[in-house]
Every structure is written in structure tokens, then in C-alpha cells.
C-alpha positions in Angstrom: 61.7 64.2 39.1 60.4 65.9 42.2 58.8 63.4 44.6 57.4 66.2 46.8 55.2 67.6 44.0 54.7 64.2 42.2 56.3 65.6 39.1 58.1 63.5 36.4 60.0 64.5 33.3 59.4 62.4 30.2 60.5 63.3 26.6 61.3 66.9 27.6 57.8 67.4 29.2 56.8 67.6 32.8 53.8 65.6 34.0 52.1 65.6 37.4 51.3 62.1 38.6 48.3 61.2 40.8 47.9 58.3 43.1 44.8 56.3 41.9 42.2 55.4 44.5 39.2 53.2 44.2 36.0 55.1 43.5 34.0 52.7 45.8 36.2 52.0 48.8 39.2 54.5 48.5 41.8 51.7 48.3 45.1 52.8 46.7 46.9 49.4 46.4 45.4 46.6 44.4 46.6 43.7 42.2 44.5 45.2 39.3 42.4 48.2 38.5 39.0 47.8 36.8 36.8 50.4 35.1 33.2 50.8 36.2 30.4 51.3 33.7 30.5 55.1 34.4 34.3 55.2 33.7 35.6 55.5 37.3 38.4 53.2 38.4 37.8 50.7 41.1 40.1 48.2 42.8 40.0 44.5 41.8 37.9 43.5 44.9 35.2 46.2 44.3 35.1 45.5 40.6 34.6 41.8 41.0 32.0 42.3 43.7 30.1 44.8 41.6 30.2 42.4 38.6 28.9 39.5 40.6 26.2 41.2 42.7 25.5 44.4 40.8 26.0 46.7 43.8 28.9 48.6 45.4 31.1 46.4 47.6 30.1 47.2 51.2 32.8 47.7 53.8 32.4 46.0 57.2 32.3 48.6 60.0 31.8 46.3 63.0 32.0 42.5 62.4 30.8 41.8 66.0 27.5 43.6 65.3 27.3 42.6 61.6 27.1 46.3 60.6 28.2 47.4 57.1 28.6 50.8 55.6 27.0 51.1 52.1 26.5 54.4 50.3 27.1 56.4 53.5 24.4 54.5 55.3 24.8 51.8 58.0 22.9 48.6 57.8 22.6 45.5 60.0 23.2 42.3 58.0 21.6 39.0 58.9 22.7 35.5 57.9 20.5 34.0 55.2 18.9 30.7 56.1 17.2 28.1 53.8 13.4 28.5 53.8 13.0 24.7 53.6 15.6 23.3 56.0 17.1 26.3 57.9 20.7 25.7 56.7 22.9 28.8 56.7 26.0 27.4 54.9 25.7 26.2 51.3 27.7 26.2 48.1 25.0 28.1 46.3 21.7 29.8 47.1 18.7 29.1 44.9 15.4 30.9 44.7 12.1 29.0 44.8 9.2 29.9 42.5 7.6 31.9 45.3 10.8 34.0 45.8 12.1 32.4 49.0 15.8 31.5 49.1 16.8 27.8 49.6 20.1 26.0 49.9 21.6 24.2 47.0 20.5 20.8 48.3 16.9 21.7 48.8 16.7 23.6 45.5 18.0 20.6 43.5 15.8 18.2 45.4 12.7 20.3 44.7 13.6 20.7 41.1 14.1 17.0 40.6 11.2 15.6 42.7 8.8 18.6 42.8 8.5 18.4 46.6 10.3 20.0 49.6 13.5 18.1 50.6 12.7 16.0 53.7 14.7 16.9 56.8 16.3 14.2 58.9 
């Protein structure tokens, strides 16, 4: 084995080994590798994010300014707030019939009673 050239011998044959890196974020160390739909390998974090949201896992560039890098473009992210009560933290987001996002509490209330959840 030659660590300088990343060569190994196995069963009288020489193989070159390559360090795997995530096709989305470039990470080389992960607990598990996943395969994207197009066959490329991605780290566990990017694979789970893509599976849940259907997009590439964005990398935070500047958390103070809420800037993210996605597909070589920089975007400013804004915190989502409930269209009914203004809440920004919820266990789940729901989408009203008109397309606006509402918190879990308001969404369930509207589904059960057919009216906007009254605010205190």
C-alpha cells in the first residue's frame, strides 16, 4: 500500500482509492452515504434534507445576516410567520386553502371549526 498515491493491493491487483465527497456540500466525513436520484453520492445530512424538502441542502454563509448559499447564488432568508396569529415557532407548518402558511395550532383550529383561531 502506498498512502502517498492512495494505492492498495488486493488479491494481487493494485487499486487506486478515492476519498468520497458529497456532491451537494463537499463534505468528506459523514455517518452514512446516500445516493441521489441521479446516482451521485451525498452525505447523510444532504440526503435527508433533499428527501424531506426536495431541494439541495443550503449552506449557511453568514448566520448574522441570514444569508445562505444555494446553487452558487446567495439568498437572504426570512423567518416564516403564521398568517393568522403571527407565531414564528411551531411544531409544524400548515397551508391554508388560499396558500398562506399557518402554525399548527391555527391550522388545526381552522380545520376543526372552519374559522380563524382567535388570538388572546
